[in-house]
C-alpha positions as CSV (number, residue, x, y, z in Angstrom):
1,M,-0.1,0.2,-0.2
2,V,1.3,3.3,-1.0
3,N,1.7,5.8,1.8
4,S,1.2,9.4,2.4
5,P,5.2,10.3,2.2
6,H,5.6,8.5,-1.1
7,E,2.2,9.6,-2.4
8,A,3.2,13.9,-2.0
9,H,6.8,12.8,-3.4
10,H,4.5,11.7,-6.7
11,R,2.6,14.9,-6.5
12,A,5.5,17.5,-6.1
13,F,6.8,16.2,-9.2
14,Q,3.6,16.4,-11.5
15,E,2.7,19.7,-10.0
16,I,6.4,21.0,-10.1
17,P,8.1,19.5,-13.1
18,E,11.3,21.7,-12.8
19,L,12.1,20.1,-9.5
20,F,13.3,17.1,-12.0
21,S,16.2,19.8,-13.3
22,R,17.0,20.9,-9.8
23,A,17.4,17.2,-8.6
24,F,19.7,16.2,-11.5
25,R,21.6,19.5,-10.7
26,L,22.0,18.9,-6.8
27,L,23.2,15.5,-7.6
28,G,25.8,17.2,-10.4
29,L,24.1,15.4,-13.2
30,P,23.4,16.5,-16.9
31,D,20.7,18.2,-17.4
32,P,18.2,15.9,-19.1
33,G,16.0,18.1,-20.8
34,P,12.7,18.5,-21.6
35,A,10.3,15.8,-21.1
36,S,7.0,14.7,-21.9
37,A,4.6,11.9,-19.6
38,T,1.4,10.1,-20.1
39,E,-0.7,9.4,-17.5
40,L,-1.8,6.3,-17.2
41,N,-4.9,4.8,-15.4
42,C,-4.0,1.7,-13.8
43,D,-7.0,1.3,-12.1
44,V,-7.6,-2.5,-12.3
45,T,-11.2,-2.8,-10.7
46,E,-13.4,-2.0,-14.1
47,L,-11.6,-4.5,-16.3
48,K,-12.7,-4.2,-19.6
49,R,-13.1,-7.8,-21.8
50,S,-12.0,-7.5,-25.5
51,S,-13.9,-8.7,-28.2
52,A,-11.0,-11.0,-29.2
53,A,-11.5,-12.2,-25.4
54,S,-15.0,-12.8,-25.7
55,T,-14.5,-14.9,-29.0
56,P,-14.1,-18.7,-27.7
């Protein structure tokens, strides 16, 4: 189970993307440059069956 500090860490990087640049700079790593990400829905409580899976 995810705890509050773990979730807060994710939120901080989602809401303040420039934290990545700051973290890299503090660690002495080269700036990776701009990046993009796509949020994935990992909620498996509502799995949908594909049409191929329903064919016997």
